[in-house]
N, C-alpha and C positions, 0 to 999 in steps of 0.2 A: 504495502500500500504506499503509495507516493507521501512524502514529509510536508509537512504544513509548512508554508514559504513563513517568514516573520511575518510580512506584512496582513499576512494573513490571518495571524496568531493577535496580533494588536487588532485588529478591526473584530474578530471574535470577545476578546477580553472589553475593551469596548461597548459593545453589546451587550453581554451580562452585565457588567456594571450600570449600563444604564437601567439595564428592565428593574432591575435590584432598588435603584433609587428612585425608580417610577412609584416604589413603594409607597413613598414620603410624600405623595401630593397630597398637599390641603384639603380637606371638605371640601370647602369652598367651592376652589378649584374642579373639585371632583363632582359639583352641582351644577357648576355651568357648564362641562364637559356634555353633562346627562340630558342638559335640554339642546346643548349645540349638533348632538348626534341623531334626535330625531327626525325623522322624515317629514317635511311639509305634508298636510291635509290635503291638501288641492293642487292640483297643475295651475298654476298662477298665470297670468296675461300673460306677464313678463316671458315666460318660460312656452309659452302656445307660441307669441312673437318672433320667441327666437327660433323657434321651429319650421316658421315660415319667413324664415331670411333668404333672400340670392345670394348671399356670400354665404363662400364654406371654408374651409383649409385646400380643398382640393380645389377649389374652381379659382380660390385666388394665385395657387402657385403657378395653375395653367395660364395666369398671364402675366405673372413673373416668378419665374422657375429657382431665380436666384434668391428668393427670401429663405427664412429660418423658420420652420415649420410649427416649432412649439411656439417662439415668440409671436408669430401670427395666429396663432390657438388663445395666444392670452389677450393681444389685441383685440379680436374680434370678442372675446366672451367675457374674459375677466372683469368679474367687481362692474360689469355694465349693466346699470338698473338692478341688479339681483332683489329679491327678497330680501327684507330687512328685517322684518321679524313674519314669517309668515305662519296660518295658521298650522299647527300639529298634528300631526296625522293620532289617532288613537284606536286603538283594537275594536271597538266596538260600532266605528264610523265604514260605512263601506261607501264607495265609490258611486253617483246616482245617475240615474241614467242619462240628462243631461249635460253632466261633468265626461260621462263615457264619450257623447259625442263628439263634446269637445276635445277630447281625447285622439279621439279616431279621427281628427281631421290633422292632428300633429305628425303622420306618417306618411310614405308612397307606398299604399297597397296594393294599385295597378288594378286588376281588375278582382279582384278578392275580397271579401269581406271578413274583418276581425272577428273573430267567436268574442263573447260578455266575457266568457274568464281572461282570455287572452288580456282584452282593453282594457281590464281590472289589474292584471298584474304591472301590464307596459305604463297603467298612469300610475302604478306607486313608482317606477323605475323612472321616469320621467317625473316626478313632482322631485326627486332628490336634486334635479336640476336646478330647483329653485334654491335650495342651499347653496351649490356653488357649478356652475354651468361648467368646469373641468373637471367635473367626477367621472364626466363616461367615455372620457380620450374619445371623441368624436365629434363633430360638428352639430349643435340640435338636428338641422336642415333631413340630415343623412342617418339620423339615429333608429328611426323605422322606416319598413322598408318590404320589401318582398322580392322572391326569389325560388327554386327548383333544388331539390338535395339528389342526386341522380347517386349517390353511392354512402355507406358508410360501413368507414372500417369498424371490426369488434376482432381485435388479434395481439398477439404480440411485436412489441416494438419495432423488431425489424420489419414487421411487413404493412407498416404504417409507412417509415423511411424508403419502402419499396415503392409503393402509390406515387411520394415525394420525387423521388426520383422520375419516375413514369412520367409524372406532369413537367419535371425540369428538364429532360432532354425533347419533350415535345414545345418548350418554349421557342416563340419565335420575338421576344423583344425585351422582355424584360421578367425578369425573378426574383421578390423579397421575401425573404424568410427570416423567421422572427421566433427566438426559443428562448430558454430560461438558461439549461444547460446544455453548454456543445463542447462536449470531451472526444478529443481523440478517440474512436474505436472502431467496431465493426459498425454499427450503424452510422456516424457521420463518415465512414469511407461509402459506404452505399450513397451516398448526396454528392460526397467529391469526385466518385468516378462519373455521376451524372452530368458534373458539370464539365469535367472533361469532352464527354460525349457532346455535351451539349455544344463547347468549342469549338469541334472536330464538323459538327452538323451546321453553325454557324459559319465555319469557316467556308465549306464549301457550298454554303448561298453567298458566302461574299457581303456580308454582315457582322455587326458586330450585337450581342447582346448587353442589357446590361445586370447586372448582380446587385443585390442588397443585404448585406448581412447585418442582422442585428442580437446581440444574447449579452445577457449577464456574468462578468467574472469582477466580483468586489474587488476594488483596488482605489487603495486610501486618496490618490489625486479627488475620485470624487467626492468629494466634501465640498471639493471647489466648483466643479465642472463635473455633472451626473453624465453627461453625455459626453465619453471620448472617443476621438477618430484614433484609430488602430492602425497602425503601421502594418507594410506588407513583411518587413522582420519580425512582425509580433505574432504575426496570426498565423503564420506559414511553419512554423516549428511546435515543439512542446507538447500540450496538452489542446491545442486547435488544432493546430496541423491543417490549416486551406492550404487549398493550391497555392504556388506559384502564378507569379501573371505569365513567367513562362509556358510554362503547362497549360496555360486558358490563356492563348494569344489572343481570342476572339472574345472573348469577355473581359467587362468594364465592372470589377468589384471594389467595391468599399464597404468597410465592417465599423459597426461603432459598439461599443460597450457602454451599456448604459443600467447604471444603479443609483436609487436615491436613497443616499446613506440616513440613516443608520440599517433600519431594516425596511425600506421599500424599495423588495425585488422587483423586477421585471420579469414576471411569472408568466406572462404570456406567451405562447407556443402555435403560428399560423404561419400560413404562406400564401402568396399572391402571383399568381402566375399570367402576364400578360394584361393583367384587370379584364379577365374573362372567370379565371378563379380562383376560388378561395378555400384553402383546406386551415378547418379549426380540428386540432387534437389536445390531449390531454398528455403526451409527450413531450419530451427532451429528447435531445439528440443525444445516446450515451447508451452504453450495455448495459442491459439489467433484466430482472428476469420479472417486468411489471404487464400484467394484460391492457391495452390501452384501446384508446376509441379515440377515432377521428369524423368526422365529417367534409364529407366534400361540397360546397355549395356553387351555385351559378346563377347570375341575374343581376337584378340593380342591387341587390346585398352587398355582392363586390366592392362597388364603390365606397358602401359604410365602412368595408375591411380595407379599402385604398387608406380613406378619409384615416382612420384608426392607425394604419401603420405609417404616414408621414409625419402624424402631431409623434407618435411614436419616436418614433426617427428621431428629430429635434433640431437638427441641423442642417446646413444646405446639402442637398443633393448634390454634390457632382461627381460624375455627369447627373442630370436630369433623370428620371423616368421617363423613357419612349411616349407613355403612354398615358401623358398626364391631359392629356384633351382628347382622349377619347376613353370616354366614360364605358361601363358597362353598363349601362341605362339603355344607351344609342345601340344599344348591339344584341343580334339573333342570339337565342338559350340556344348552342347545338348540343347540347350533352349526351341527347337521348337519339342523334343520330347514330345508323351504322355504320362503321368503316370494313369495306371487306378486305381480309387479306390477296394479297396477289397468291398463296399458296392454300392447299388446303391445310385444313383444322386436324391437328391430332386429335384423339379421344379423350376425354377426361381421365386425368392422372397421369397421361402419356407425355408433359412439357417437363422442361427442367426448371429447377428452382433455381430465379434470380439472386448470386450472389455475386459477393464480392472478388471473386477470383471467373467468375464464370456469370457474363452478363447477356440477360433479356430481355430487353427491352421491346415493349410491345403498343399496339398501336392505339388501342382506346380502351377504355373503362371492363367493358365485356371479356378484353382478350386478358388483361390483368388479372380479371377473377376469375379467369377460367383455369386459368396458371395457377392461383396461389390456394384458391377451392380444393382443386385436383390432388394438391398434395397429401388431404384427407382422407383421400382413398387407400387401404390396406395394400400393400403388395404380396403376393402369392405368400401362403402358408403365414402371413401375418395376424394378431389379432387385430380388431376395429380401434382397440386403444393404442395399440402401438404408433403409427401417423399422427396423434394426436401428438402425444408423449415427445416423437420426435421433433414438431412443431416448435412445443414451446421449451426443450432442450437446447434453444440456442444460446452461443458464444459462451454464456455465463454458468449453466449447470448444467453440462450435458451428460452427469452421470446421474439424475435424477430419474428416478423409474417411478411407475405408475402403477396405480394399485386399483383403481377401476373397473370395474366390468363390463366387459363387451357390450351389456345392455344398456348402459347408461350412453352408448354411441348411437344409439339409435336414431337417434336426431341427431344428425351427426355436426358436426362444426364445422361453419362456416364463414370465416375470416371477414369475406368479403360480401356485403350484405347489396347488391344490386337491386336500384330499387326500380318499380314499372316505370311507364314515363305519365308525368302527373300533371297540374295546370301549378302557377306557383303559388304559393299562400303566403303570409304574412310573419316578416321577420327582423325580430329588433336586436338591435348588438345593446345588451347589458352589460358595461364595462364597471369597473375601477382602477380610478388613477393610483399611481405608488405613494402611499404617505411612510415617510422614513420615523418620524416622531416615535419613540417607543411608548407610544400611551394608544390609547383608546377611545379616541375622538372625532377617527376620521370613518366614520360611515354612510354619511347620508347622501349615499352613490348611489346609480343605476342594478348593480348585482345587487345589494342587498337588499334594495328596498323589492326588487325582483322576486329574492328569494323568500321575505316577509310574507310577501302577497299573495305570491303561489301558494304559501303553507296556509295561509289564514282563507284566503278564496275555496281553497278544495273540500270537495262538494262528498267525493264517494273513496277516491287513493291518492295517497304522494306515495312513488316510489325514488327511492334516493340508492345513486352508487358514489361512492368517497372516498379516497386513502382514511380520512378521519373527519370527524364529526365534533368537533369541541366547541363550534363559536357561541358561546354564551345567549347573546341575544333569538338565534332560531332554537334553542331547547324548549322556552316556556311555550310558541305558537304549537311546535309539534306535541307536546303533551295536551295544549289544549284542542288541538287535531284530533287526537283519539278518543278526546272525551266526548267531541259533538260528532262520534260512528264513523271518522273515516279512520279507515285501516293504512295504514303507516308503514312500510315496507323499506328496511335501509340494508344495504349491501356494505361492509364496513371491511377493510383489511387490517388482520392480527399484526399486531405489533409493529403497523406502517411507524417508520422516525418517531418509536415509543421515546425516545429518549432528548427528541427537542421537542415533544408534549407534554413533557416537563419542568420546563422551561418555569419562570414566574409567568404568569398573567397567560398560559398557554393554554388555562384549563383541562390540562390529563390528557388521558390517554384513551381509546375509542372502549376496553375492557368498561373503565372507569364513569363514563360518558353513559353505557348500556345501563349498569348499576343503577346511575342514579336517576335513569329515566324511568325502568320498571319500580323503583321502592318509591318514585311518586306517584304512579299509579296506584287507586286503592280496589278497584275490583277484578276479579278472575274476568270479567267480561272485558274491561278495558287492558288489561295486559294482555289479551289474545289478539287486540287490533293492532299492538306495536308490534313489530317482527324485526328483529332485528339479527342479522346474520354476518359472520365473519365467512368472505371470499375463499373458496376453496377451487381448485385448477379444474379442467375439464377431463383431465385424468388420474384425478383423485379423491378420497373419500372424505377428506380434514382437511381445514385449514393447516397450513405450512406459516409459522412465524414467519416476519417479513426481517430478523437478522440471519438467516439462513439463503437469504436471495434466492429462491427454489421456485417457489408458487406468488405473487405477489399482484395486488390490483392496482390500477393507476387513473383508473375512469371515475370521471366527474358528473353525475349524469341527475339530473330532477325531472320527473313526470308525474303531472299533474293530472287526475281523471283521465287517464289514458288519450289525454288528446292536445293538450298546451309541455312543453319544454323547453328547461334551460339547460345547455350543455356546453362544454367548454373549458376554458381552465382552471377553474375557481374552485379551490375544495370546499366543503363546509368547517371546516378551521379556523382557528382565530388565526393564521398569519394570512389567509385569502380574503378573510371578512375586514381586517382591520389597516392592510399594510402592503398586499401587494399589487403591482398590476394583473387585471387579470382581463379576457375579451372570451365573452360570452352570447351564446344568438339565447334568444326566447324568439321559440317557432310556436303556430298555430298548425297544426295538422295531425289530424287524429289516424292516419293514414302513415306519416312516418314515425308516430309515437308509437304505435303497436307493434311496427315493426322493429322497431326498438329494444319495445320491450319481450319480444320474441327471441331477435337476436342475443340480448345479453344474457337469458337464461339457458340460450343453445349451446354456447359458447362458454360454458361455465358450469361447474356444478353444484354452486351455491346453496340454490334453493332446494334440493334433495339431501346436501349432509351438512350445511353451515348453520343452522338456524343455534344461537345462541339459548343459555336457560334464561327463561323469566323470574329462576330464583335468586341469581345475582348479577346475571349479564354476561357471563361465562361461557364461553365454549368449552363442554363436557363428554370425553371420551362413552360413547355409549354403552359402552362394557366395563369401563373401569371408574369413570364416573372424574378422572383425571384433567385437569384444562391442560392445553397444548405444551411440548417442549417450549421453552424461552418464553412464553409468557408470564407478563410483569406479575399479571394480576390483578385484585381491587387495590395493595396496597405496595406502593414504589418501595417504600422504607423513608427513613428520615435523612436520607442524603439525596433526594431525587432533583436535588436543583445542579449536582453534582455533574448527575447521568443527562442532567439538561443542555447544561455547558459542552458536553462531548457533542452531540447533538446537533450544537451549532457549529464545531468546528467544522464536523461531517456535512453540514448542507454549503459552506463555504466550499469546502473541497471538491464536493459536486459525487461525495459518496454517497449520503445518505438518502433521504424518499426527500423531495419534494415537488 
């Protein structure tokens, strides 16, 4: 394991000390923060007017590409007639019908009609801009939009990188890739190989493609400047290892390192290709044992992602992006068109895997899906579980064995879920800006408004999958939902960065939170409606603690009443709720929600084997009653803060879960 650099150690010490000092905040300061963090009750006319403005960061940069996007964002929206003391939201107040009509006017829905549930959630996300118009990291006129979703991936991390690689090599003008961790690995090599192939193809066309990389590698210099330009000599070696300019002569690449100290992490993970495709994923670019999720979207919503990308980039783009004057809204959506190969297709299961040593790029999404999904077909003489284990045993955990019976594979794992052609549906970006100070005052952001409103407005069911679920403001609303008859299902990862969750003010591990939630419910009927599970891999019959790096899950997803969903980067944990920059979509499509729900359970064994005990919130072996090996259980001990400090070190190094 690599040694911790001195400046990283200093960074960690500052962070831990700051968290401890936070404990000494005055009562008066706490009362002030409690008021400031509440989301406005109404979408004010000021916010309404911002959403109807004709100027956005994207449109202004199209006119003058030399402008710095984040500075422009602040000039357009910061403190300009923001609500000084808007009415505050209360849990009892629902958005009235006339208010929802006004909210519906604050989005470009095309020919689609937003549902009432979607509008209620969007209402509270939008209302948060009354506190801080910058909090959504997107120009307000672009926050609500529409689009289509031709592909979902629920798979190990390399399969997400394979789709990214295919999209990269098919790029014609530009690629914008944003991630939290970028670490030289098999995963990163899938991407860098694709960049080299893109350069080759661009050279053959006699063109040059512009590529922008944005990642977060904490640097002491970011105390003065959050956005650091990274020179080639720094990014071509070491833990980053991007290609040299000589290796990609037909690409023009620029790299930014973005972090807002102390703990304002750039946690976003997305990629935009030619301003026509946006990929929103849960995964970083590194080797790990995670099951991850990616949504591939097209249509006008891509312009919203583009705006967020520019704002996140912050500095002048040199060179400018070629598609700055070519919005996705003005283009035809072609994702559902069928591209015919020039040669006969091989039968299902016969296509070789695309790897770093054997590259096999495909012409379209359907061809990619055929290649990846075909790998789950057993070879001659194999059990049905064996190809699942082979897929999950990539790079880091090649010796892990699967103990799931073949009957568990009757509903065969399908990493690439190709959705049938459908009409565009409402999609909104519900992001949060990064906030570096080690306190809990930054909560009035669209992401948090959407999470809370989704839980509050659920009538039948709430489904959650997240690595950790300990954000304090979400816990009571979840309990209230259970008490009013809503079935709450939560798939959580056992031990995901437990050390980090034991830091002061991080609120504890999943087992501690699960126990607390069950203890708060009084009747058997109520407890039966709270169904908490620990993630179980598709080839396993029990959860495996994250410390062993064998079978973990990093998906971030919430589905309400099987019709509206929030998907993206944001965990339901303290860090994502209060500090990290996150990019999420709120989408209004029962068709997609049903497909996601089915795909989630198809590609893991959590539903069958992962239910925790309502007696204490811990998973227990059905035969022995023991908790899993490595589990902290309900009592982390007297020196849990020290374990938390270790968690910080792992996060900064990129070896911990984040």
